[in-house]
N, C-alpha and C positions, 0 to 999 in steps of 0.2 A: 710668231703670233702677230697678227695685223693690228694696227692701231687706228683709231678714229680721231681726226682732228675736230674739235668742237669750239666754235666761236661763241663764247659766253656773252660777250658784249652785244653782238648782233641779236642773240637770242633774247637778252634782257630788253633791248630796244624794241623788238617786235612785241614782246609781252606788254611793255609800257604803252606802245601804240594801240594795243588792243584794250586798254583801259585798266590794266592791273597796276596797283601801286608799286613804287620803286623798290621798297624793301621786300615785298612779296615776290616780285619778279626776280630779284637777286637770289632769294632763297630757292625758288623753283629752278633757276639756272644751275645753282650749285648742286642741288639734289639730282638733277638730270645728269650733270657731268659726272658726279660720283657713281651713279647707278650705271651709266654707260661705260665708265672706266673699268668696272669689274667684269664686264662681259667678255667671255672667251670667244673670239672670232676665229673662224676657220678660213684659211686661204685656199685658193684653187690648188696649190701644190699639196697642201695637207690632204685634200680630198683625193687627189690623184694617187697619193701614196697609200691611203686607206682602201681605195677601191681597186687597186691593182690585183690583189689576190682574188677578188670576186670576179673580175674580168677574166682572169686565167681560168677559173672554175667554169664560167659560162662558155668560154671557148672550148674547153674539154668536153662539156656536155653537148655542144653543137657537133663536135666530131663524132662522139659516141652515137648520137642520134642519127647522124648521116650514115654511119656504118650499119646501124641497126635497120634503118629504112632500106638501105641497099640490099641487105640480106633478105628482108621480107619481100622486096620486089623481085629478087632472084628466085625465091621459092614460089611466088605467084606465077611468074613467067614459066618456070619449070613445070608447074601443075597444068597450065593451059597449053603449053607448047612442048610436049615431051619429045625427046630425041631418040 
C-alpha cells in the first residue's frame, strides 16, 4: 500500500495566509490528514496484478476472433472462386 506524505505545517501556513484563524487552520489540517490517512491507495504494481487476467482474456479473444475471421474469409473466397 502506498503512503502519502502530508506537510501539515505548510498547509496551516497557507490557510493562515488565506485569512483563516490559527486554531481553525490547525483543525482543518488535522481533519484533512486524518481523512487522507484512511484512504486505500492503489499502486501501479497492484493494478498490473489485478489486470493480468483481463489482459490474458482479451488476448485469447483476439486469437479466437482472428481464427473466426480467417474461416469466414476462406468460405467467402471459396464461394466466389471455386476450384
